[in-house]
N, C-alpha and C positions, 0 to 999 in steps of 0.2 A: 504494500500500500504506500501511497505517496505521503510525504511529510512536508508541509509548507509552514513557514513562519511569518506571522504578520509583522509589520514594521514595529508595532508596539512590543511584541514579544522579543524581537531582536534587541530593542532598546532596553527591555527588562534584563536580558542576559548581560548586556554591557554594564548596566548599573550594578547588578549583583556582583559581577567580576570585579569592578572597581572598588566596591565596598569591602569585599573580602580581601582584596589585594592590599588594602591599607595595612593589614596585619601580616599577610602572608601571600605574596604573589603566586607562588607555585600551587598552594592550596586553592586559590581562586580559579586558576586554569583547570585544575582537576575537578572542582565542584561544577563548573559550568559544563565541562565535558560530560559529567554524570547526568546533569539535567538534560542535555541534548540526547544522550543515550536513552534516558527514561522516556522522552518524547518519541523517539524512534520506536521503542518497544510499544508505546501506546498506539502508534500508527498501524502496527501489525494486528492489534486486537482492540480496535477503536471502541467498540460497544462494551468492552469489559470495564472501562473507566466509570467512575461514579457520576451520576447525573448531578450537576451543580445545583445545590439546594436553593441558591439565590434566584435561579431562573426556572428550575423545574421543567426544563425542556429536554426531550430525548436526544437532541442533536448537540447539546452543550454539555460536555463531560469534563472530568478532571482526573488526573492521577497525581500521586504524591511522591516526593522524594525528601525524606527528612521532614522539615517543617514547610517545605515549599510546595505550592500548588501549581500545577501545569494545567491550565484551562484551555480546552480546544473545542472546535466545532467539527463534528463528523460530516464528511463530504462523501460523495459517491466513490471517489477514487482514493480516499485517505483521510487525513485530518489537517486542519489549519490551526496551529497554536495561536491562541488569542492573547494570552498573557501568562507570565510566570511571576509569582510573587511569594513572599514570606507569609505563611498562613495566619499569622497573628494580625495581619492587616485586613482591612475590609476589601472585598472585591469591588472594583469600579470598572465598569465597561462603558 
């Protein structure tokens, strides 16, 4: 299945990497790579992700990695990652 990233989700990853890199640049790179891999896995089993409770729509789902939420839209050919954020924050779309 195809994995696409919205402009917002790409900016989210950049912000996450910059934030973590303040303390440890190598850890930041590894963490963002793990987030990307988790999204790739979600693309292979798109409907296995949890329906996002804030929207309660079958096509808006999410998977988790640690405290991070990866929110995506299920499409015919894969998924579009909408946003990636630390789960203690409120979801804003």
